[in-house]
C-alpha positions in Angstrom: 63.9 -75.8 84.0 68.4 -75.8 83.7 67.7 -74.6 80.0 65.2 -72.0 81.3 67.2 -70.7 83.5 70.4 -70.6 81.2 68.2 -69.2 78.7 66.9 -66.3 81.1 70.7 -65.7 81.7 71.0 -65.0 78.7 68.3 -63.0 78.1 69.4 -60.6 81.2 73.2 -60.3 79.9 71.9 -59.1 76.5 69.6 -57.0 77.7 72.2 -55.5 79.7 74.8 -55.1 76.6 72.3 -53.8 74.6 71.3 -50.8 77.3 75.1 -50.5 77.5 75.2 -49.3 74.2 72.1 -47.0 74.2 73.9 -45.1 76.6 77.0 -45.4 75.1 75.5 -43.6 71.8 73.7 -41.3 73.8 77.0 -40.2 75.6 78.9 -39.7 71.7 75.9 -37.8 71.0 76.6 -35.8 73.8 80.3 -35.3 73.2 80.3 -35.1 69.2 83.0 -32.8 68.3 81.4 -30.0 65.8 82.7 -30.2 62.4 84.0 -26.7 62.3 86.0 -27.8 64.7 87.8 -30.0 61.5 88.1 -27.0 59.7 89.9 -24.4 62.2 93.3 -23.5 62.3 95.8 -24.9 64.6 97.1 -22.4 67.0 100.2 -23.6 67.6 102.4 -24.5 64.3 105.6 -24.5 62.8 107.3 -26.6 65.9 110.8 -27.2 65.7 114.0 -27.8 67.9 117.2 -26.0 68.3 120.1 -28.0 66.6 121.9 -28.9 70.2 118.2 -30.0 71.4 118.1 -27.0 74.2 115.2 -25.4 72.9 111.3 -25.9 71.7 109.6 -23.1 69.0 106.1 -22.7 67.5 104.7 -20.2 66.4 101.4 -19.4 67.6 98.1 -17.3 66.5 95.7 -17.5 68.8 92.6 -15.0 68.5 94.7 -13.2 67.2 95.7 -12.5 63.5 99.6 -11.8 63.6 101.5 -15.4 64.2 104.3 -14.9 67.0 107.7 -16.6 67.8 107.5 -18.5 71.5 110.5 -20.6 72.6 110.3 -23.1 75.9 114.1 -23.8 77.3 114.3 -27.9 77.3 117.2 -27.0 80.1 114.2 -25.6 83.1 112.8 -27.7 85.3 109.4 -27.0 84.7 110.1 -24.9 80.7 107.6 -21.8 80.3 106.9 -21.0 76.6 107.7 -17.1 76.2 107.4 -14.6 73.7 110.6 -14.1 71.7 109.2 -12.0 68.8 107.4 -8.5 69.1 103.7 -9.1 68.7 102.9 -6.7 66.9 105.5 -8.5 64.3 103.4 -11.2 62.1 105.6 -14.1 61.7 105.4 -15.6 58.2 108.4 -18.3 58.9 111.6 -19.1 61.1 114.4 -21.3 60.9 117.7 -21.8 63.2 120.8 -20.7 62.8 122.4 -22.1 65.5 121.4 -23.4 69.6 121.0 -19.3 70.3 120.5 -17.8 67.2 117.0 -17.3 64.6 116.2 -16.3 61.3 112.4 -15.3 60.8 110.9 -13.4 57.6 108.0 -11.0 59.1 105.2 -10.8 57.1 104.4 -6.5 56.8 101.4 -4.7 57.1 101.8 -4.4 52.8 100.6 -8.2 52.6 103.1 -8.9 49.6 106.3 -7.5 51.5 108.6 -9.4 54.0 111.8 -8.3 56.2 114.4 -10.9 57.6 115.1 -10.8 61.5 117.4 -12.4 63.7 116.6 -12.7 66.9 119.7 -13.1 69.7 118.2 -15.3 72.7 121.6 -14.7 74.7 121.3 -10.9 74.6 117.7 -10.8 73.8 118.1 -9.1 71.1 115.5 -8.3 67.5 116.8 -6.4 64.9 116.3 -6.4 61.0 119.5 -7.6 58.9 117.8 -6.9 55.2 115.2 -4.1 54.2 111.6 -5.1 52.9 110.9 -6.9 50.2 108.5 -8.6 48.2 111.1 -11.8 47.7 110.4 -14.9 49.9 113.3 -17.0 51.3 114.3 -20.4 51.6 117.0 -22.2 54.4 119.8 -23.9 52.4 123.0 -24.5 54.3 123.0 -27.5 57.1 125.4 -25.2 58.9 126.1 -21.9 60.5 129.5 -20.9 60.0 132.0 -19.9 62.3 131.7 -16.7 60.2 128.4 -16.2 60.7 126.6 -16.8 57.4 124.3 -18.8 56.1 122.8 -19.4 52.7 119.7 -18.7 51.3 117.7 -18.8 48.0 115.3 -16.0 47.4 113.4 -15.3 44.1 114.2 -11.3 44.5 115.5 -11.0 40.7 112.7 -13.3 39.4 109.3 -14.5 41.4 109.5 -17.6 39.5 113.1 -18.5 40.5 115.3 -18.7 43.6 118.8 -17.6 43.2 121.5 -18.5 46.1 123.1 -15.9 48.3 125.8 -16.0 51.4 124.1 -13.9 54.1 126.2 -13.0 57.3 123.7 -12.7 59.3 125.7 -10.3 62.1 125.9 -7.3 58.9 123.1 -8.4 56.5 125.4 -8.6 53.8 123.9 -10.6 50.8 126.1 -12.0 48.4 124.9 -13.7 45.5 126.5 -17.0 44.9 124.8 -19.0 42.4 122.0 -17.8 39.8 119.0 -20.3 38.5 118.7 -20.5 34.5 115.4 -21.2 35.8 115.4 -24.8 36.0 116.9 -25.2 38.8 113.9 -26.6 42.1 116.3 -27.8 44.6 119.9 -26.2 45.9 122.3 -28.6 48.4 124.7 -27.9 50.2 127.5 -29.6 51.9 128.4 -29.8 55.2 131.2 -27.1 55.6 128.6 -25.0 53.8 129.7 -24.8 50.5 126.8 -24.2 47.5 127.5 -28.2 45.5 124.5 -29.7 44.5 121.3 -28.9 42.5 118.0 -30.7 41.0 117.0 -29.3 37.7 113.8 -29.9 35.9 111.8 -29.0 33.0 108.5 -30.9 33.9 109.5 -34.3 32.3 113.1 -35.0 33.8 114.9 -34.3 36.5 118.9 -34.3 36.6 121.5 -34.0 39.4 124.1 -31.5 38.6 127.5 -31.6 41.0 130.5 -29.6 41.9 133.7 -30.7 43.2 134.0 -27.1 44.8 132.2 -23.5 44.5 134.7 -22.5 42.1 134.3 -25.2 39.8 130.9 -25.2 37.3 127.8 -27.0 38.4 127.5 -30.2 35.8 124.9 -32.9 34.9 126.2 -36.4 36.5 122.4 -38.2 36.4 119.3 -37.8 35.1 116.0 -39.8 36.1 113.3 -40.9 33.6 110.3 -42.8 33.9 112.1 -45.7 35.1 114.1 -44.6 37.6 114.3 -42.6 39.8 117.5 -41.0 42.5 116.4 -38.6 45.1 119.5 -37.1 46.9 119.4 -36.8 50.4 122.8 -35.0 51.7 126.4 -35.4 51.9 128.2 -37.7 53.8 131.1 -37.0 56.4 134.7 -36.7 55.6 133.4 -38.3 52.0 133.3 -35.0 49.3 131.6 -36.3 46.5 129.3 -39.1 48.6 125.8 -38.4 48.9 123.2 -40.4 50.5 120.3 -41.1 48.3 116.8 -42.9 47.7 117.0 -45.1 44.4 115.5 -47.3 42.2 117.9 -47.7 39.8 118.6 -51.4 39.3 116.3 -52.7 40.9 112.3 -52.6 41.2 112.2 -50.9 44.9 113.4 -47.8 46.1 116.1 -48.6 48.4 118.4 -45.9 50.6 121.5 -46.0 48.9 125.3 -44.4 49.4 126.2 -42.5 45.9 130.1 -41.5 44.4 128.8 -38.3 42.0 132.1 -38.2 40.8 132.3 -42.0 39.5 128.1 -42.1 39.2 128.7 -45.7 41.1 126.4 -46.7 44.0 129.3 -47.9 46.4 126.3 -49.0 49.0 123.2 -50.0 50.2 122.2 -48.7 53.3 119.0 -50.7 53.6 116.5 -51.6 51.1 113.0 -54.0 51.9 111.6 -56.5 50.0 108.1 -55.7 50.0 108.0 -52.1 49.8 110.0 -48.9 48.6 111.2 -46.7 51.2 109.9 -43.6 51.3 112.5 -41.5 53.0 115.6 -41.6 55.3 116.2 -39.4 58.8 119.1 -37.3 57.7 121.2 -35.6 60.3 122.5 -32.6 58.7 124.9 -31.7 61.7 126.8 -35.0 61.5 126.6 -35.8 57.7 124.8 -39.4 58.7 121.6 -41.1 58.0 119.9 -42.3 61.0 116.9 -44.1 60.1 115.4 -45.3 57.0 111.6 -44.3 56.8 108.8 -47.5 54.8 105.2 -48.3 55.3 103.7 -51.6 54.6 100.6 -52.0 56.8 101.7 -49.6 58.9 104.6 -46.7 58.7 107.7 -47.8 60.7 111.6 -47.5 60.6 114.7 -48.9 60.0 117.2 -47.5 62.5 121.0 -47.3 61.3 122.1 -45.4 64.6 121.2 -46.7 68.3 120.8 -43.4 70.1 118.0 -42.1 67.0 116.6 -45.6 68.1 116.5 -44.8 72.1 115.0 -41.2 71.2 112.6 -42.3 69.4 111.8 -44.9 71.9 111.5 -42.6 74.2 109.3 -40.4 72.9 106.8 -43.4 71.7 
């Protein structure tokens, strides 16, 4: 008799579980996400934090064709997003120059022309600083100097190559400081906004070019091969010839290291993993230091090199 009761109880529980799973499947069918949603454009994109962390910015498209730039002041008790670009302007890209100044590239009605504007949050002003051009703009310098100058690269001279200019964001003066010979794929400035590092490629091999100052010529200090790779991340504070880099030279995995470009020697290993490559690192441009090393095992993970960065990430998580 006991076995029959036990069997009956098990059957009842099993029946309830089956019924619940069917109800769950039916519920899932009712809340199924349309396939089109996975291919639709995001309304809000290009989120960025201002250099001092006061503002959060993003581009918003909504139902309109134009993308507008919005900024939230995180010092407010209840931060609200406010439009800082004009509604008629179609913002193609933007970046923070200082904690109160932005540069944005606007796409003009012609479709293939762009114009650069500044947005001053203190004076609440928007103004163009360069005339319309078909050239695209990239930000190079990690720092906004007291002279109101930044480094940008533009493909103005040749659509296939980006030269480097020093741009005064106050008066729009633009001076060419480095002409791309055709093989430079990346430019790197030091912490003082001086252009002192470049990466060249011939589609087979990458080379690192370095110079002690902007008055000197670039020279090749090391080259990547099929077996070795060195990827500079940024200059080290108070060490004019030192850079942080990812490297697998003399090892079988990529590690986060400090290199002296004058001697071409590795002077410090900040982090290496016994099983996998270090894929990237958190380089702080404003301090010239590394915050963490990033790697992937069975999950994405970080090795923190800075306790303050660890605290921030733990708060976010």
